C-alpha positions as CSV (number, residue, x, y, z in Angstrom):
1,M,12.1,28.8,-3.9
2,G,10.5,26.8,-1.3
3,I,6.6,25.8,-1.1
4,D,4.3,29.0,0.2
5,L,2.7,27.5,3.0
6,S,-0.4,30.4,2.8
7,K,-1.3,29.2,-0.7
8,M,-1.1,25.5,0.6
9,R,-3.5,26.6,3.4
10,A,-5.9,28.3,0.5
11,K,-5.4,25.3,-1.7
12,H,-6.6,22.9,1.4
13,A,-9.1,25.3,2.3
14,A,-10.8,25.2,-1.2
15,L,-10.1,21.5,-1.4
16,T,-11.9,20.6,1.9
17,N,-14.7,23.2,1.4
18,R,-15.7,22.0,-1.8
19,G,-19.5,22.6,-2.6
20,G,-19.7,25.7,-0.8
21,D,-19.1,24.3,2.6
22,S,-17.8,27.0,5.1
23,S,-14.3,26.6,6.8
24,D,-16.3,26.6,10.2
25,N,-16.8,22.5,9.4
26,F,-12.8,22.3,10.1
27,W,-10.6,22.6,12.9
28,K,-6.6,23.1,12.6
29,P,-4.9,23.4,15.9
30,D,-2.7,26.4,16.6
31,E,0.4,25.7,18.2
32,G,0.2,24.6,21.8
33,T,-2.0,22.6,24.0
34,H,-5.6,21.7,23.3
35,Q,-8.1,19.6,24.9
36,I,-10.6,17.9,22.6
37,R,-13.7,15.4,22.8
38,L,-13.9,12.7,19.9
39,V,-17.9,12.6,18.9
40,C,-18.7,9.8,17.0
41,P,-21.5,10.0,14.3
42,P,-24.3,7.8,13.8
43,N,-22.8,5.2,11.9
44,G,-20.7,4.4,14.6
45,D,-17.1,5.2,13.3
46,P,-15.5,8.5,14.3
47,F,-12.9,8.3,11.7
48,F,-13.1,9.1,7.9
49,E,-10.6,8.1,5.4
50,A,-9.9,10.0,2.4
51,Y,-7.7,9.3,-0.2
52,Y,-6.2,12.2,-2.0
53,H,-4.5,12.5,-5.3
54,Y,-1.9,15.3,-5.3
55,G,0.0,17.0,-8.4
56,M,-2.3,16.0,-11.1
57,G,-3.5,17.8,-14.1
58,A,-1.6,19.4,-16.9
59,E,0.2,21.7,-14.8
60,G,0.7,19.3,-11.3
61,K,-1.5,21.6,-9.5
62,T,-4.8,19.7,-9.3
63,T,-6.0,17.7,-6.1
64,V,-8.7,15.4,-6.8
65,L,-10.3,13.3,-3.8
66,S,-10.1,9.5,-5.1
67,P,-13.3,7.4,-5.5
68,R,-11.4,4.7,-3.8
69,T,-12.3,6.9,-0.4
70,N,-16.1,5.1,-1.0
71,G,-14.5,1.6,-2.2
72,D,-15.1,2.5,-5.6
73,A,-12.6,2.1,-8.7
74,D,-10.2,4.9,-9.2
75,P,-8.5,5.0,-12.8
76,I,-5.5,7.4,-12.0
77,A,-5.1,4.4,-9.4
78,E,-5.3,2.1,-11.9
79,W,-3.1,3.8,-14.4
80,G,-0.2,3.8,-11.2
81,T,-0.9,-0.3,-10.8
82,R,-0.4,-0.6,-14.5
83,L,3.1,1.3,-14.5
84,W,4.1,-0.5,-11.5
85,N,3.2,-4.2,-13.6
86,E,5.8,-2.9,-16.2
87,G,8.1,-4.0,-13.5
88,T,11.2,-1.8,-14.2
89,D,12.7,0.7,-11.8
90,G,11.7,3.5,-13.7
91,S,7.8,2.7,-14.2
92,K,7.6,1.6,-10.5
93,E,8.8,4.7,-9.4
94,A,6.6,6.6,-11.6
95,A,3.4,4.5,-10.3
96,K,3.8,5.9,-6.7
97,R,2.6,9.3,-8.2
98,F,-0.8,7.8,-9.6
99,W,-1.3,6.0,-6.2
100,P,-3.8,8.2,-3.8
101,K,-2.4,9.2,-0.2
102,M,-4.6,8.8,2.9
103,R,-5.4,11.7,5.0
104,I,-8.0,11.0,8.1
105,F,-10.5,13.1,9.5
106,A,-12.7,13.2,12.8
107,P,-15.4,14.9,14.4
108,I,-14.4,16.9,17.5
109,V,-15.5,19.1,19.9
110,V,-12.8,21.7,21.1
111,R,-13.1,22.4,24.9
112,G,-13.7,26.3,25.5
113,E,-15.4,26.5,21.9
114,E,-18.3,24.6,22.5
115,D,-20.5,27.2,21.0
116,K,-18.6,26.4,17.3
117,G,-20.2,23.0,17.5
118,V,-18.9,19.7,16.2
119,R,-16.0,20.2,13.8
120,W,-13.8,17.9,11.3
121,W,-10.3,18.0,12.2
122,G,-7.5,16.6,10.1
123,F,-4.4,14.5,10.9
124,S,-1.5,12.5,10.0
125,R,-1.4,8.6,9.9
126,T,0.8,9.1,13.0
127,T,-1.7,11.0,14.8
128,Y,-4.5,8.3,13.7
129,Q,-2.4,5.4,15.4
130,A,-2.0,7.3,18.4
131,L,-5.7,8.0,18.5
132,L,-6.5,4.3,17.6
133,D,-4.5,3.1,20.6
134,V,-6.5,5.3,23.0
135,V,-9.8,4.1,21.3
136,L,-8.8,0.8,21.6
137,D,-7.4,0.5,24.9
138,T,-10.1,-1.4,27.3
139,E,-8.8,1.1,30.1
140,Y,-10.6,4.0,28.9
141,G,-13.6,1.9,27.6
142,D,-15.7,4.3,25.0
143,I,-14.0,7.6,25.1
144,T,-16.9,9.0,22.7
145,D,-19.7,8.3,25.4
146,T,-21.6,11.3,26.2
147,E,-21.8,10.4,29.6
148,K,-18.6,8.8,30.8
149,G,-16.3,9.8,28.1
150,T,-12.5,11.0,27.9
151,D,-11.4,14.3,26.6
152,L,-8.0,14.0,25.0
153,R,-4.7,16.6,25.4
154,I,-3.6,17.4,22.1
155,D,0.1,18.9,22.3
156,Y,1.0,20.5,18.6
157,G,4.0,22.4,17.5
158,K,7.5,21.6,16.2
159,K,9.8,20.2,18.3
160,S,13.9,21.1,18.1
161,G,15.4,20.1,14.9
162,Q,11.6,19.0,13.2
163,Q,10.9,20.9,9.9
164,F,7.5,20.2,10.6
165,P,5.0,20.0,13.4
166,T,4.1,16.7,15.4
167,T,1.1,15.9,17.3
168,D,1.1,14.1,21.1
169,V,-2.2,12.7,22.0
170,R,-2.8,12.0,25.8
171,P,-6.2,10.8,27.2
172,M,-7.2,13.1,30.4
173,R,-7.1,11.4,33.7
174,R,-10.6,11.5,34.4
175,T,-14.0,10.9,32.6
176,S,-16.5,13.6,31.7
177,K,-19.6,14.6,30.1
178,L,-19.8,15.8,26.5
179,A,-21.7,18.9,28.1
180,K,-23.2,20.1,31.3
181,T,-27.1,19.6,30.0
182,E,-28.7,16.9,28.2
183,E,-29.8,19.7,25.9
184,E,-26.6,20.9,25.3
185,V,-25.3,17.4,24.5
186,N,-28.1,17.0,21.8
187,T,-27.1,20.2,20.3
188,L,-23.7,19.1,19.8
189,L,-24.7,15.7,18.4
190,E,-27.3,17.5,16.0
191,S,-24.2,19.7,15.1
192,I,-22.4,16.9,13.4
193,K,-22.0,17.6,9.7
194,L,-21.7,13.9,7.8
195,A,-18.6,13.2,6.0
196,E,-20.6,12.5,2.7
197,D,-22.1,16.2,3.3
198,I,-18.7,17.6,3.1
199,F,-16.4,15.7,1.1
200,E,-17.0,15.6,-2.3
201,V,-15.4,12.3,-3.8
202,T,-14.5,12.8,-7.4
203,S,-16.4,10.8,-10.1
204,Y,-15.0,7.8,-12.3
205,E,-15.1,10.1,-15.0
206,D,-14.1,13.3,-13.8
207,C,-10.9,11.2,-12.5
208,E,-10.0,9.9,-15.9
209,K,-10.2,13.4,-17.4
210,V,-7.7,14.5,-14.6
211,L,-5.6,11.5,-15.5
212,N,-5.6,12.4,-19.2
213,D,-4.9,15.9,-18.4
214,T,-1.8,14.8,-16.3
215,L,-0.8,12.3,-19.3
216,G,-1.0,15.1,-21.6
217,D,-2.9,12.4,-23.7
218,T,-6.8,12.0,-24.5
219,E,-6.0,8.1,-24.2
220,T,-4.8,6.3,-21.6
221,T,-5.1,2.9,-22.9
222,T,-1.5,3.1,-25.1
223,D,0.2,-0.2,-25.4
224,S,3.2,-1.5,-23.2
225,E,5.5,-0.8,-26.3
226,T,4.9,2.6,-26.7
227,T,5.6,3.2,-23.1
228,R,9.4,4.2,-21.9
229,Y,10.7,4.6,-18.7
230,D,14.0,5.5,-17.6
231,N,16.5,6.1,-14.5
232,T,15.8,9.7,-13.8
233,N,12.3,9.4,-12.0
234,T,10.6,10.7,-15.3
235,T,8.2,8.7,-17.2
236,T,7.4,9.3,-20.8
237,T,4.4,8.0,-22.6
238,T,3.1,8.9,-26.1
239,N,3.1,12.5,-26.4
240,S,3.5,13.4,-22.7
241,N,6.2,13.8,-20.1
242,I,5.5,13.1,-16.7
243,S,7.7,14.3,-13.8
244,M,8.1,13.2,-10.0
245,E,9.7,16.9,-9.3
246,G,8.0,18.6,-6.8
247,V,5.3,16.3,-5.9
248,S,6.9,15.2,-2.5
249,D,7.1,19.0,-1.8
250,I,3.4,19.2,-1.9
251,E,2.5,16.2,-0.1
252,S,4.8,17.6,2.7
253,A,3.0,21.0,2.8
254,F,-0.2,19.3,3.1
255,D,0.9,16.9,5.8
256,D,1.9,20.5,7.8
257,L,-1.6,21.4,7.6
258,L,-2.6,18.1,9.2
259,A,-2.2,17.5,12.9
């Protein structure tokens, strides 16, 4: 039985809307062509790099936003590094499960939907690279400029032979204003919700609890002598069995939700 993407979308909505935030804060493109405008928040950085742990917990269904998102220590990632440093093929493979995966978000205005204000768009590393290429291209200047910025054309969908959709990013040929009037511009800028108000980073202590649940132990400081690894991509620690099975499928399903 394959991944139920409708359930994955529900999980993603719950994940990105922790703390009671409305799903109206986020935009996910339908298949087709869209025109958007990247908006720069007050800190001068339009890109928010979030680091997620997937497939955690006793049943492998828990997702947490890593403290590394804020540059803080992460016990789950630390456990992964410890496994990697064991040096065996099995431990190195198992370590990958405990390292957070980066997902990127940016505040945007969707043309034709300006009345919905500024929303956050989540996308993959590939799209991130394409956006950075445009942002850093001196030919376009500051594409977020409210007077002479540049809209982006987003072509989103599955191409022939592809399992998951892809996103093509192209800057429009002419510059434009963010909105018709200064009042409308100010309204849009004031509607930006800061990343820290939307994305709830998991605390170090809560990450430890999730790690303990994942390992099936109440203690994660077992000596290396009590840790055994085999060649079946399954790691066995004292009283626990940790399987990589299904984790890549979950990540792929989440990638499908990102443009």
